[in-house]
N, C-alpha and C positions, 0 to 999 in steps of 0.2 A: 631200419624198424622192425621189431620183432612182430611174425606172421600169423597173423588170426588162422585160430582154431578153425575151420570149413563146417560148415551145418552137415549133420549126419554122421561126423567122426567122433568116435570119444576120445575124450581127454588123454585118454593112457594111451592109445596109439599114435595120437598128434605129439602128444611128450617124446615117447620112444621116436618117432620121424625125427624133431628137432634134436633130441642128443645123437642121432646117428649123423644129421646132416652136419653136426659140428664137428663131431672126430672124424669127418673125411675132408673138414677145411684145414682140419690141426687146432683147431679152437683149443683145445685138453692139452696141449705138450707146451711145454718150458714154463710151466705152471709157479706160482710160488709155492716151495714146500713139495714139488713133486718129488714120489719116490721115500716119501720119509713118515713115520707114522704120525696119526693127526694126535698131539696133544695138547693143552695149555700151557705145559712149561716141561724142560725136559724133566726133572727131577718128580713129574706127578706121576702116581702109581693107579690113582681111581678119577674117576669121570667125574668133574663138577660142573654141573649144567650152570653156574657164574663164574664159568672160566673167563670168560670173555669180559663181563664187569671188574673182576678183580683187575684183569690185565691192565686193563684201560685205566684203573684207579691207582695203579701200581705208575705206570708210565705218567700220569701227571702229577702223579706225588700228593695221591688222595688217600684216604682212611674212612672208614665209618666205626664207629665204637657205639656199644651200648649208651643209653644216657648217662647212666651212675658212669660207666669207665670212663666216659669224656669230659665231666665234671670232674673226675678224681682227677684227672690230665691237666684239666686246665686250673685246678688248685696247685699240683707240685709245680707245674709251670711259673706258675705266678709265685709262689715263693721263691722259688730259684732265681728270678729275677729282680724279689726285692730289693736285694744289699746291691745290687745297681744303679734302682731309682731315685735318683734325687730327689722328689720331693714327698714329704708327709703328705701333703693332701692325694697324691694319688696314688700312695699305698692307701688310706683310708678309703679312698674310693673305688678301690680296688675290691679290698676287702666287703665292705659293704654290701658292691654287687656280687662279690659270691657267695656271702651269705644269704641272700634272696634269692639266690637259686637251691643251696643247700638245705634252708629251710621250704622250698616248695618244693623239692624232689624228697623231702625228708615225710610232707603231708600229703601227696601225692605220687606214690610211691610209681617209676616206670618199669616195664618189664625188662627181666634182665638182673642181672647182678646188684647184692643189696650196696647201699652208699658207701656207708662204713664210715661216715664223715658227721660233725655237727658242725656246727657257726662257730665261727673263730671270737675271743676277747679281743679285739679292734685296738685295744687301748694297751694289751698285752704284747701284738704284736708288733704293735708300733712303737713299744719301747726297747723290745729286740732289735729295731731295725736302727733306732737310734745307739744302739751300743755298738752296731757293725759300721751305722757312717762313721761312729768315733773313732772305730781305732780296726785292728787286724785279726780277723777273724779265725780262728787255726782248727785243724779239720778231727776236730774228737767228738765231736757232739755223735750222741748216741751208742757210744762207745761205755759200756756198762762200766763200774769201779766193780773189779771182781777181788780188790785185798787193798787193804790200809796196813803200810808197815811204817814204824815208829823206830829211830833210831838216833843219833842226830840231827837228822830232819824227818819230814813227812811225805813219802810217797804215795801217791792212789795209784795202783796200775788196774791201765784198763784193759778190756778187749785188746787181740791182734796184742798184747804188749806192752802198748804207748803206756810212759806215763807222764804225771803230772808231779812234779818234786818243788817241795817247798821248804827253802834249807833256812829263813828268816822269816823275820817275827808276822802276821795272817791275820783272817779274820774268817770266821764261816758264820755271815748273818751277823750278830751282834756280839758273838764271843770269842774275845780271843784266842790266838793259836800261837805258841811257842816251841818252835821245834826244841832250840837248844836245850830245854828245862825240858822237853818232851810234856809240855799242857796244852796236849793236841785232842784228848779225849773226845770233845763233842766231834773230830771227825770220821771218829769212827762209823757213827750214823750213815755215813755216806756205800758205806757196800750194799751193791745192788742198784744205786740211784745213776743214773742216764745224764751227763752232761749234755744238753740244749743249747750251750753256748759256752764260747772260751775267746776270751776278746785282750788284746793287747792295747790298751790306750796310751796314747802319746803318752811320755814320759814312762812310761814302759810298766804302768798297773796292769797286772792279770786279773780279770775278772771272770769267773766260772760259773755258770748257774747252770744248777740241777733240777731234774723231772721232779721231787717233790719239795721246791720250794728252793732248798738249800742256795747263799749264794758264798763261793769262795773266793776271797778278795787278797793279794799279795800284793802289795809297791815294791817286793824287791827283793833277791834271792831266792826267786824260783824258776823252773827250765821246764821244758813239753819235748819229748821228745817219743821215737818211733819205737817200733819192738827191739832193734838195731841198735839203739842209744842217740839216733842222729835226731840233732833238731827238729820238731817241727813248723812248719811256717806257713 
């Protein structure tokens, strides 16, 4: 039991006496970390008064983000999970809940960085989800069209050198494209546009949707390759 401070003895003298007694008993020997500098982490160069909170959170796999960043992370995680989501009802429910959170944060912004999001068009996201469920998505989303080449085929050169090549009849929206006869003028407007989805449907039909709303469709005679010419899957 801890000894009580005797009456008439100052706290300083009492504590000093307790420490000296503990030293004589060897209570301070073989302590964890003895002889080592006190620091939250080996690579920490400045003292952080919250180091123990951060260490505990890291040990338990926890994190704390400002509300706006936490919501953006929640949105990113949801969209990453949508292609594997088996139910349209679930996609709509998750989007509706996210939109409610986004609207609430837009009208009552919390401290921290700006949200940088606006509510999503649920029907549009569901339409893309159906495309994903119906076919195989190719990894070209976000790679802007840097060049359109026309010879005996139509080539869209994307960032990183990836290419979408069309050799057979195709369509851009309602406009027909025929690389064999060089009837591909509508495709020239795609320079600068970014694919938001490129999906290979059962039967081999390629559908590429762009940020400007354009949709390239090729039933056959197409390929999508990386910068080294290897097929993208």
